[in-house]
C-alpha positions as CSV (number, residue, x, y, z in Angstrom):
1,X,19.9,-14.5,-27.5
2,X,21.5,-16.9,-25.2
3,X,25.1,-15.5,-25.8
4,X,28.2,-17.4,-23.7
5,X,28.8,-15.4,-20.8
6,X,31.5,-16.4,-18.2
7,X,30.2,-16.5,-15.3
8,X,31.9,-13.9,-13.4
9,X,31.1,-11.6,-15.6
10,X,27.0,-12.6,-15.7
11,X,27.3,-12.1,-11.8
12,X,28.7,-8.4,-12.5
13,X,26.0,-7.7,-14.3
14,X,23.1,-8.9,-11.8
15,X,24.6,-7.1,-8.9
16,X,25.3,-3.6,-10.7
17,X,22.5,-1.1,-9.9
18,X,22.1,-0.5,-6.5
19,X,24.7,2.0,-5.7
20,X,23.4,4.4,-8.7
21,X,20.1,4.8,-7.6
22,X,21.2,5.5,-3.4
23,X,21.5,9.0,-4.4
24,X,18.1,9.1,-5.4
25,X,17.1,7.2,-2.4
26,X,18.6,8.9,0.6
27,X,16.6,12.2,-1.1
28,X,13.1,10.5,-0.7
29,X,13.8,8.8,2.5
30,X,14.6,12.0,3.9
31,X,11.7,13.4,2.6
32,X,9.4,11.1,4.1
33,X,11.1,11.8,7.6
34,X,10.6,15.4,7.5
35,X,7.3,15.2,5.7
36,X,5.3,12.3,6.5
37,X,2.4,11.5,4.9
38,X,2.1,14.9,3.0
39,X,5.7,13.2,1.0
40,X,4.2,9.9,1.2
41,X,1.0,11.4,-1.3
42,X,3.5,14.0,-3.2
43,X,5.9,11.0,-4.2
44,X,2.8,8.3,-4.9
45,X,1.3,11.2,-7.6
46,X,5.0,11.8,-9.0
47,X,6.1,8.4,-9.3
48,X,2.8,6.5,-10.1
49,X,0.6,9.5,-11.0
50,X,-2.1,8.9,-8.0
51,X,-3.1,11.2,-5.7
52,X,-4.9,9.5,-3.1
53,X,-5.7,11.8,0.0
54,X,-5.3,8.6,2.7
55,X,-3.1,6.5,2.2
56,X,-4.4,3.9,4.4
57,X,-6.3,1.2,1.8
58,X,-10.1,1.4,3.9
59,X,-12.3,-1.8,4.4
60,X,-15.2,-0.6,2.0
61,X,-12.1,-0.8,-1.2
62,X,-11.1,-4.4,-0.1
63,X,-14.3,-5.4,-0.4
64,X,-14.9,-3.7,-3.5
65,X,-12.3,-5.8,-4.8
66,X,-13.6,-9.1,-4.0
67,X,-16.3,-7.8,-6.1
68,X,-13.9,-7.1,-8.5
69,X,-12.0,-10.9,-8.5
70,X,-13.4,-14.5,-10.6
71,X,-14.8,-17.0,-7.6
72,X,-12.2,-19.1,-9.2
73,X,-9.2,-16.8,-8.6
74,X,-10.4,-16.1,-5.3
75,X,-10.7,-20.0,-4.5
76,X,-6.9,-20.9,-5.6
77,X,-5.9,-17.8,-3.6
78,X,-7.4,-19.6,-1.1
79,X,-5.8,-23.0,-2.0
80,X,-2.6,-21.9,-2.5
81,X,-2.7,-20.4,1.4
82,X,-3.2,-23.1,2.8
83,X,-0.6,-24.8,1.1
84,X,2.2,-21.9,1.6
85,X,0.4,-22.7,5.5
86,X,0.8,-25.9,5.8
87,X,4.8,-25.9,5.0
88,X,5.4,-23.2,7.6
89,X,3.8,-24.5,9.8
90,X,6.4,-27.3,9.5
91,X,8.9,-24.3,10.4
92,X,7.2,-23.4,14.0
93,X,9.6,-24.1,16.9
94,X,8.5,-24.8,20.1
95,X,7.8,-21.8,22.2
96,X,9.6,-22.8,24.9
97,X,12.0,-25.4,25.9
98,X,14.5,-26.4,29.2
99,X,16.5,-29.2,29.5
100,X,18.7,-30.9,32.0
101,X,21.7,-30.9,30.5
102,X,23.5,-32.4,33.4
103,X,22.4,-32.2,37.3
104,X,21.3,-29.1,38.4
105,X,22.2,-27.1,34.8
106,X,18.9,-27.1,32.7
107,X,19.5,-24.9,29.3
108,X,16.8,-24.2,27.1
109,X,15.4,-21.5,24.4
110,X,12.6,-19.1,24.1
111,X,11.4,-17.9,20.8
112,X,9.0,-15.2,20.4
113,X,7.5,-13.5,17.5
114,X,7.8,-10.0,16.8
115,X,5.1,-7.3,17.4
116,X,4.6,-5.4,14.4
117,X,6.2,-6.1,10.6
118,X,5.7,-4.5,7.2
119,X,4.9,-6.3,4.0
120,X,6.3,-5.1,0.6
121,X,4.3,-6.2,-2.5
122,X,5.7,-5.3,-5.5
123,X,2.9,-3.7,-8.2
124,X,3.7,-2.2,-11.6
125,X,4.5,-4.6,-14.2
126,X,1.4,-7.4,-12.8
127,X,-0.1,-7.6,-10.0
128,X,2.2,-9.8,-7.6
129,X,-0.8,-11.5,-5.3
130,X,1.6,-14.4,-4.8
131,X,4.3,-12.6,-3.1
132,X,0.9,-11.0,-0.5
133,X,0.5,-14.2,0.2
134,X,3.8,-15.3,0.6
135,X,4.8,-12.2,3.1
136,X,2.5,-12.0,5.7
137,X,1.2,-15.8,5.6
138,X,4.5,-16.5,7.4
139,X,4.4,-13.8,9.5
140,X,0.5,-14.5,10.7
141,X,2.0,-18.5,11.2
142,X,5.1,-17.3,13.7
143,X,2.1,-15.3,15.6
144,X,3.0,-11.8,14.8
145,X,0.9,-8.9,16.5
146,X,0.2,-6.4,13.3
147,X,0.9,-7.0,9.9
148,X,0.6,-4.0,7.5
149,X,1.6,-3.9,3.4
150,X,2.9,-1.6,1.3
151,X,2.0,-1.6,-2.5
152,X,2.2,1.1,-5.3
153,X,-1.1,2.2,-6.2
154,X,-2.8,1.6,-8.0
155,X,-3.3,-1.9,-6.0
156,X,-5.2,-4.4,-8.6
157,X,-8.1,-5.8,-7.0
158,X,-6.2,-9.6,-7.3
159,X,-3.6,-8.1,-4.9
160,X,-6.0,-6.5,-2.1
161,X,-8.0,-9.3,-2.1
162,X,-5.0,-11.6,-1.9
163,X,-3.3,-9.4,1.4
164,X,-6.6,-9.9,2.8
165,X,-7.1,-13.5,2.7
166,X,-3.4,-13.9,3.6
167,X,-4.3,-12.2,6.7
168,X,-3.1,-8.0,6.4
169,X,-4.2,-5.9,9.7
170,X,-3.7,-3.3,7.3
171,X,-2.5,-2.3,3.8
172,X,-1.4,1.3,2.3
173,X,-1.5,2.1,-1.2
174,X,2.6,3.2,-1.2
175,X,5.0,1.8,-3.4
176,X,8.6,2.7,-3.9
177,X,11.2,3.8,-1.7
178,X,9.0,5.7,0.2
179,X,7.2,3.0,1.7
180,X,10.2,1.4,2.8
181,X,11.0,4.7,4.7
182,X,7.8,5.2,5.8
183,X,7.6,1.6,7.5
184,X,10.6,2.5,8.6
185,X,10.1,5.8,10.0
186,X,7.0,5.9,10.5
187,X,4.1,9.1,9.6
188,X,1.1,10.3,11.0
189,X,-0.7,7.4,9.0
190,X,1.7,4.3,9.2
191,X,3.4,3.3,12.5
192,X,6.7,1.9,12.4
193,X,7.9,-1.7,12.3
194,X,10.3,-4.0,13.3
195,X,11.1,-5.5,10.4
196,X,10.6,-5.1,6.7
197,X,10.0,-8.1,4.4
198,X,9.2,-8.5,0.8
199,X,11.1,-7.5,-2.9
200,X,10.6,-5.2,-4.9
201,X,12.8,-2.8,-7.5
202,X,16.3,-1.6,-6.9
203,X,15.1,1.5,-5.4
204,X,12.9,-0.7,-2.3
205,X,16.1,-3.1,-2.2
206,X,18.3,0.2,-1.6
207,X,16.0,2.0,0.7
208,X,15.9,-1.3,2.7
209,X,19.7,-1.1,2.9
210,X,20.0,1.9,3.7
211,X,17.6,2.3,6.4
212,X,18.8,-1.4,8.3
213,X,20.5,0.8,11.2
214,X,16.8,2.1,11.8
215,X,14.5,-1.2,11.0
216,X,15.7,-4.9,10.3
217,X,15.1,-6.6,7.1
218,X,14.8,-9.7,5.6
219,X,17.8,-9.7,3.2
220,X,18.6,-7.8,-0.3
221,X,15.7,-9.2,-2.8
222,X,16.0,-7.5,-5.8
223,X,15.1,-8.9,-9.7
224,X,14.3,-12.3,-10.1
225,X,17.0,-14.6,-11.7
226,X,17.4,-18.3,-11.8
227,X,20.3,-21.0,-13.1
228,X,19.8,-23.8,-14.5
229,X,21.9,-26.7,-14.6
230,X,21.4,-29.0,-17.5
231,X,23.0,-31.9,-19.5
232,X,21.6,-34.2,-22.2
233,X,18.9,-35.4,-20.3
234,X,17.4,-31.9,-19.8
235,X,15.0,-30.9,-22.3
236,X,15.0,-27.8,-24.1
237,X,11.6,-26.6,-24.1
238,X,11.4,-26.5,-20.3
239,X,14.4,-24.7,-20.5
240,X,13.3,-22.1,-22.2
241,X,9.8,-21.9,-20.7
242,X,11.9,-21.5,-17.3
243,X,13.8,-18.9,-18.8
244,X,11.2,-16.8,-20.3
245,X,9.2,-17.6,-16.6
246,X,11.8,-15.3,-14.9
247,X,12.8,-13.2,-17.6
248,X,9.1,-11.5,-18.2
249,X,9.0,-10.5,-14.0
250,X,11.4,-7.2,-15.0
251,X,13.8,-5.9,-17.7
252,X,16.3,-6.6,-15.1
253,X,15.9,-10.5,-14.2
254,X,18.9,-12.2,-15.3
255,X,19.1,-15.8,-16.1
256,X,21.9,-18.1,-16.8
257,X,22.0,-21.7,-18.3
258,X,25.2,-24.2,-17.2
259,X,25.2,-26.9,-20.3
260,X,27.0,-30.0,-19.9
261,X,26.0,-30.8,-23.8
262,X,27.3,-28.8,-26.0
263,X,24.5,-29.1,-28.3
264,X,21.7,-27.6,-25.7
265,X,22.4,-23.6,-25.8
266,X,21.7,-23.6,-29.5
267,X,18.7,-25.9,-28.7
268,X,17.2,-23.9,-25.9
269,X,18.0,-20.3,-28.1
270,X,15.9,-22.1,-31.0
271,X,13.2,-22.4,-28.6
272,X,13.1,-19.2,-26.4
273,X,12.6,-17.0,-29.9
274,X,9.6,-19.3,-30.5
275,X,7.7,-19.2,-27.3
276,X,8.5,-14.9,-26.8
277,X,6.8,-14.8,-29.9
278,X,4.0,-16.2,-27.6
279,X,3.9,-13.9,-25.0
280,X,2.4,-10.6,-24.1
281,X,5.5,-9.6,-22.6
282,X,7.5,-9.1,-25.2
283,X,9.1,-5.5,-24.8
284,X,9.9,-7.0,-20.7
285,X,11.2,-10.5,-22.3
286,X,13.7,-8.8,-24.9
287,X,15.4,-6.7,-22.6
288,X,15.7,-9.1,-19.8
289,X,17.2,-11.5,-22.5
290,X,20.2,-9.5,-22.6
291,X,21.1,-10.5,-19.3
292,X,20.4,-13.8,-19.9
293,X,23.9,-16.4,-20.9
294,X,25.4,-20.1,-20.7
295,X,28.6,-21.1,-20.1
296,X,29.7,-25.0,-21.0
297,X,30.8,-26.8,-18.0
298,X,33.8,-29.6,-18.9
299,X,32.8,-32.0,-15.7
300,X,29.5,-32.1,-13.5
301,X,32.0,-31.2,-11.0
302,X,32.9,-28.0,-12.5
303,X,29.3,-27.1,-12.7
304,X,28.5,-27.6,-9.2
305,X,31.7,-25.5,-8.6
306,X,29.3,-22.3,-10.6
307,X,26.2,-22.7,-9.3
308,X,27.9,-22.3,-5.7
309,X,29.7,-19.4,-6.9
310,X,26.4,-18.1,-8.7
311,X,24.5,-18.6,-5.5
312,X,21.1,-17.5,-7.4
313,X,17.9,-17.7,-6.4
314,X,16.4,-20.0,-8.2
315,X,18.4,-23.0,-8.8
316,X,17.0,-25.6,-11.5
317,X,18.3,-29.1,-11.2
318,X,17.5,-29.8,-15.0
319,X,20.3,-33.6,-15.2
320,X,19.7,-37.0,-15.1
321,X,20.7,-37.4,-11.5
322,X,19.6,-34.3,-9.3
323,X,19.4,-35.4,-5.8
324,X,23.7,-36.4,-6.4
325,X,23.7,-33.0,-7.8
326,X,21.3,-31.1,-4.2
327,X,23.9,-32.8,-2.0
328,X,26.8,-31.0,-3.3
329,X,24.4,-27.5,-4.3
330,X,25.4,-25.4,-0.8
331,X,23.8,-22.2,-1.7
332,X,20.4,-21.6,-3.4
333,X,17.3,-19.6,-2.3
334,X,15.2,-22.1,-3.7
335,X,15.8,-25.3,-5.4
336,X,14.1,-27.3,-7.7
337,X,14.8,-30.9,-8.5
338,X,14.6,-32.5,-11.7
339,X,12.6,-31.2,-15.2
340,X,8.7,-31.2,-13.5
341,X,9.8,-28.6,-11.4
342,X,8.5,-25.6,-13.0
343,X,9.8,-22.9,-10.6
344,X,6.3,-21.3,-10.9
345,X,4.6,-24.0,-8.7
346,X,7.0,-22.7,-6.2
347,X,6.4,-18.8,-7.1
348,X,2.6,-20.0,-6.1
349,X,1.5,-22.2,-4.3
350,X,3.5,-25.6,-4.3
351,X,4.1,-23.9,-0.4
352,X,7.4,-23.1,-0.4
353,X,8.3,-19.5,0.0
354,X,9.6,-16.9,-3.0
355,X,10.7,-14.4,-1.4
356,X,14.6,-14.9,-1.5
357,X,17.8,-13.3,-2.0
358,X,19.2,-12.3,-4.7
359,X,22.3,-11.6,-6.3
360,X,24.7,-13.9,-4.6
361,X,23.0,-13.5,-0.8
362,X,21.9,-17.1,-0.8
363,X,25.4,-17.4,0.3
364,X,24.7,-15.7,3.6
365,X,21.5,-15.2,3.8
366,X,17.7,-18.0,3.6
367,X,14.9,-17.5,2.1
368,X,11.6,-15.6,3.6
369,X,11.1,-18.3,6.4
370,X,8.9,-18.5,9.8
371,X,11.6,-17.4,11.9
372,X,12.3,-14.3,10.1
373,X,9.5,-13.4,12.2
374,X,10.5,-14.5,15.7
375,X,13.5,-13.4,18.0
376,X,15.4,-16.3,20.0
377,X,16.6,-16.0,23.8
378,X,18.9,-18.9,25.3
379,X,17.9,-19.6,28.9
380,X,19.8,-20.9,32.0
381,X,18.5,-22.0,35.2
382,X,21.4,-23.3,37.2
383,X,20.8,-24.3,41.0
384,X,23.3,-24.9,43.7
385,X,24.2,-28.3,42.4
386,X,24.9,-26.8,39.0
387,X,27.1,-24.2,40.3
388,X,29.0,-26.0,42.1
389,X,29.6,-28.7,38.6
390,X,31.1,-25.5,36.9
391,X,32.0,-23.4,39.4
392,X,35.9,-23.5,39.6
393,X,35.8,-23.2,35.4
394,X,33.9,-20.2,35.6
395,X,35.6,-18.8,38.2
396,X,39.4,-19.7,37.2
397,X,38.5,-18.6,33.2
398,X,37.4,-15.0,34.9
399,X,40.7,-14.3,37.2
400,X,42.4,-15.0,33.6
401,X,40.6,-12.7,32.2
402,X,41.2,-10.7,34.7
403,X,37.5,-10.4,35.7
404,X,37.6,-10.6,39.2
405,X,33.9,-9.3,39.5
406,X,33.0,-12.2,37.5
407,X,34.5,-14.6,39.7
408,X,33.1,-13.0,42.9
409,X,30.0,-13.0,42.1
410,X,30.6,-17.1,41.2
411,X,31.9,-17.7,44.4
412,X,29.7,-15.9,46.8
413,X,27.1,-17.8,45.6
414,X,29.2,-21.0,46.2
415,X,30.3,-19.8,50.1
416,X,26.5,-20.1,51.3
417,X,27.6,-17.0,53.3
418,X,25.0,-14.3,53.5
419,X,26.3,-11.2,54.3
420,X,24.1,-8.0,55.5
């Protein structure tokens, strides 16, 4: 069940799939571009087996969803909202700062929230209420003016309640690549957005990447994955539980163990066998576990090199000195330090965000945070004294580049002469 697989092979398997669905995704995008809401209704019936006359979820539907959800679950959603909000408020930048760097030269930065964003909340195999919190809350903390959510129908009542608690302005019962196309291009019911965030299957991820010339996206966020670094101090049952927790998301989920103790893979394999038997999602698990493997690292330094090469979505450090590894582990969407830091805590409400780059994109992209929902402008304010301090340098460089007009724009200000 847990076979030895070279890391390069695991990485290749993890990244496969996007190119194979691209033609189908492009066809879906073309249909939405041409057909608008009518295309959305047809595609929703085709892929989800649901017909809705109106793609927008009404306020009555949301209120009815509350009556279908246990009060304790609602309390848990509100608790998670508070914790996620608290952490993301720590990320907020000053709206404006301006500092005098030298006499007469003031430099600064202005941070402005986006006007409108779209959040994709997956459905299908599970009710991803937590993703509604993770995508909408940081947008609200950032100050985004309008937030819409798309999710494939039928949307679970728990997810509808979560979108409402998180602060979504609009909810649309549309999923898959067609939802991404609708948010990017706009339809009669769905106004286009500036940016689309949120995880999804290979079709959703491919649609986001295809439409990047139309709309900004967070990053490629496909099937879930985890890399676990463990030594002889780790508990095999904890490792097996973390592997199963990720594997139950999706048949294409990918899990990998970098072991420093040769006896550990066998122990973890036995634990996986025991725990899979207790899971109600056995079929998904069995397929996902085909993407699961391990490698033995000869040293801690080699292990760190391997995990940096993997750049995983989730990195779990279950070693005797995890903080030492943390300082050297450069690339990961989210890091879980120590044996008791279950990835599930981050998935639901410790406060960090669970919308993370997958398939190695953690080496170039950061997980979803408040700054994903903002633009930043640099600001400079130079008075006459300040201009005098930098003018020689600017003019000299401008002439060197052959841009005489640039130099003149400074020189005319230095001269103090007014020409009518």
